[in-house]
Every structure is written in C-alpha cells, then in structure tokens.
C-alpha positions as CSV (number, residue, x, y, z in Angstrom):
1,X,-14.2,7.6,-6.3
2,X,-13.0,7.3,-2.7
3,X,-10.1,5.2,-1.4
4,X,-9.6,4.1,2.2
5,X,-6.4,2.6,3.4
6,X,-6.4,0.7,6.7
7,X,-4.4,-1.8,8.7
8,X,-1.6,0.4,9.9
9,X,-0.4,0.5,13.5
10,X,2.6,0.1,15.8
11,X,4.9,-2.9,15.2
12,X,8.3,-3.9,16.3
13,X,11.1,-4.1,13.8
14,X,11.1,-7.5,12.1
15,X,7.3,-7.8,12.5
16,X,4.6,-7.8,9.9
17,X,1.5,-5.9,9.0
18,X,-1.1,-6.3,6.3
19,X,-2.6,-3.1,4.8
20,X,-5.9,-3.0,3.0
21,X,-7.2,-0.6,0.4
22,X,-10.9,-0.3,-0.2
23,X,-12.7,1.7,-2.9
24,X,-16.2,3.2,-3.0
25,X,-16.7,1.7,-6.5
26,X,-15.5,-1.5,-8.2
27,X,-12.4,-0.3,-9.9
28,X,-9.4,-2.3,-8.8
29,X,-9.7,-5.3,-11.2
30,X,-9.7,-3.2,-14.3
31,X,-7.0,-0.7,-13.3
32,X,-3.4,-0.3,-12.2
33,X,-3.3,0.0,-8.4
34,X,-0.3,1.1,-6.4
35,X,0.8,1.6,-2.8
36,X,2.9,4.6,-1.8
37,X,4.2,5.9,1.4
38,X,5.3,9.2,2.7
39,X,7.6,9.6,5.7
40,X,8.0,12.9,7.6
41,X,10.0,15.4,5.6
42,X,10.3,13.1,2.6
43,X,8.6,12.8,-0.8
44,X,5.9,10.3,-1.5
45,X,7.5,7.0,-2.6
46,X,6.1,4.4,-4.9
47,X,6.3,1.0,-3.3
48,X,4.4,-1.6,-5.2
49,X,2.1,-1.8,-8.2
50,X,-0.4,-4.5,-9.5
51,X,-1.8,-4.4,-13.0
52,X,-5.2,-5.5,-14.1
53,X,-3.6,-8.7,-15.4
54,X,-2.1,-9.4,-12.0
55,X,1.5,-8.4,-12.8
56,X,3.4,-6.9,-9.9
57,X,6.3,-4.5,-9.5
58,X,8.2,-3.4,-6.5
59,X,10.6,-0.7,-5.4
60,X,14.0,-1.9,-4.5
61,X,13.5,-0.7,-0.9
62,X,10.7,-3.2,-0.3
63,X,11.4,-6.0,-2.8
64,X,11.4,-9.4,-1.1
65,X,9.7,-8.0,2.0
66,X,6.4,-6.6,0.7
67,X,3.7,-8.3,-1.4
68,X,0.9,-6.5,-3.2
69,X,-2.3,-8.5,-4.0
70,X,-5.8,-8.0,-5.1
71,X,-9.0,-9.6,-3.9
72,X,-11.6,-9.0,-6.7
73,X,-14.4,-10.6,-4.7
74,X,-14.0,-8.0,-2.0
75,X,-12.8,-5.1,-4.2
76,X,-9.7,-4.8,-2.1
77,X,-6.0,-4.5,-2.6
78,X,-3.6,-5.6,0.1
79,X,0.0,-4.9,1.0
80,X,1.6,-7.6,3.1
81,X,4.6,-6.1,4.8
82,X,7.1,-8.5,6.4
83,X,10.5,-7.9,8.0
84,X,9.6,-4.4,8.8
85,X,12.4,-1.9,9.4
86,X,12.5,1.4,11.3
87,X,12.7,3.2,8.0
88,X,9.4,1.8,6.9
89,X,7.7,4.2,9.3
90,X,5.4,6.4,7.2
91,X,1.9,7.0,6.1
92,X,0.8,4.5,3.5
93,X,-1.6,5.3,0.7
94,X,-3.2,3.4,-2.1
95,X,-3.8,4.9,-5.5
96,X,-5.4,4.0,-8.8
97,X,-3.7,5.1,-11.9
98,X,-6.9,6.1,-13.7
99,X,-7.8,8.3,-10.7
100,X,-4.4,9.7,-10.0
101,X,-5.7,12.7,-7.9
102,X,-7.6,10.5,-5.5
103,X,-5.5,9.6,-2.4
104,X,-7.6,9.1,0.7
105,X,-6.3,9.7,4.2
106,X,-3.7,6.9,4.3
107,X,-2.8,4.7,7.2
108,X,0.0,5.2,9.6
109,X,2.7,2.5,10.1
110,X,5.1,3.0,12.9
111,X,8.0,0.6,13.3
112,X,9.7,0.6,16.7
113,X,13.0,-0.8,17.8
C-alpha cells in the first residue's frame, strides 16, 4: 500500500486549502482513515478521522475549521481546511489504521500572516 497526500501550499491566514489523500489500492471505504500533521520540532498530531461508516472525529485544535471526507468513487480522502492559522503550518499526512506503518511523504502547508 502506498499513500500520497497532496494539495498543500502557501496560504494567508484566514484562507483555505483542500488536501487530498490517494492510495495505490482501494482501501479507504473499508477502513479508518486519519489526517495527521507534524510541525517542526513537534510530535505528530492526530487531526481528523473518518470511519468506514462515515463517522468523523476531530481534534479540538481543528474542530469547526477542518472537515474530513471520503470520495469512494475516486478512492480519495480529503481534508478541507478553512480559517487557517499560523499554527496550522506543518507537513500533513494521511494514514490508514489497518496499515499504520504506511505514511507517505506528506504535503507541506504554510500559513503566512
């Protein structure tokens, strides 16, 4: 299994980005999928999770601003990020619970003032 996160970039504070996670095999709809991020000098942080049944959970730091969703037709999981803050700057990764050791390269999000 390979995971590829994309959609990162440079955005001003208050702006929005939509991240995408693609997999080399069809696995998202039957698994728990999460988005994480890691900022320089900090530990990896769990942000959002979507279950196979479509239930979602969010970290307090992103609740109300970020939305995780799954597109089964495209085998893709998205993270819509709104009202971005400077502290959201990090590398963002997707992960599948059944393949916990698979991370991919991540996508860099930089929020500027």
